N, C-alpha and C positions, 0 to 999 in steps of 0.2 A: 472697439475691438483692436487689439494689438497684434500686428503682424510679426512674422519671424524676422523681418528686416528692420523692425523698430529699433532705433539706436538709443533708447532711453536707459537701458540696462547694458553694461558692458558684458561681452562674452565671458563666461566663467572659466577660470583656470583652476587647476588643482594645486595641492600643496607643493608637489615637486617643482612645478614651473615657477611658483611664487618664490620658493627658496632659492632656485637657480638664479632668479633675478634680484634677490634680496640685496646684495652688496652694491650692485649698480643702482638700485632704487635708493638705498641709503646715501650713496655718494652723489645723488642728483644726476646720474648719467643716463637715465631713461628719458629719451627725447621724444619718443612716439607717444602722443597723447592717448591713443587707444590702449597701448601697452600699460601706460601709467594708470589709466582708469581700471584696467583689469586687475592689476596688482593691488591697488587701493580697495577695490571692491572685495577682493579675496581677503585682504587683511581686516576689512570691516565685518566679515562674516566668519572667519576662522580664528577661534581663540588661540589655538596652538601657534599658528604663524604670526599672529599679532604679538603674542608673548615673546616669541623668538626675536621679532623685529625690535621690540622695546628693550630686550636684553642686549642686543647688538648695538643699539643706540647708546645705552648706558655704558657699555664697555668701550665704545669708541670715544665717548666724552671723557671717560676716566683716562684712557690712553693719551688723549690730547692734553689733558691737564698734567699728566705725569711727564709728557715729552718736553715740558718746559724746563725740567731739571736735567742736569747731565749725570750720566752714570759715573760711578767712581772709576778712577784710572785702572785699578786692578781688574774690574769687571770688563772694561773696554779691552784691555790687553788679552784677557781670557777669551772673549768673543772673537777678537781678531785672530788669535791662534787657532780657534776652532774653524773659522771661516777659511783660513789659509790651507787647512787640510783638505778642503773640498776644491 
């Protein structure tokens, strides 16, 4: 018989909590083992959040690959001009 205090299954979280923790999770910044287990449990059971996580991973990988090249000087100047206005 399993009791309510049995720790074999992590406490469930909803989509909102999973999405709020998504970027910290993807960046490896979730240091609490229980929080990490809850997020991973949710991703293992929620197709929507899992798909979003995979999309964010792919986007991050593409951005990292693109970051290795420099933006053209004209684009850099234009961005600098826009940032200076703020």
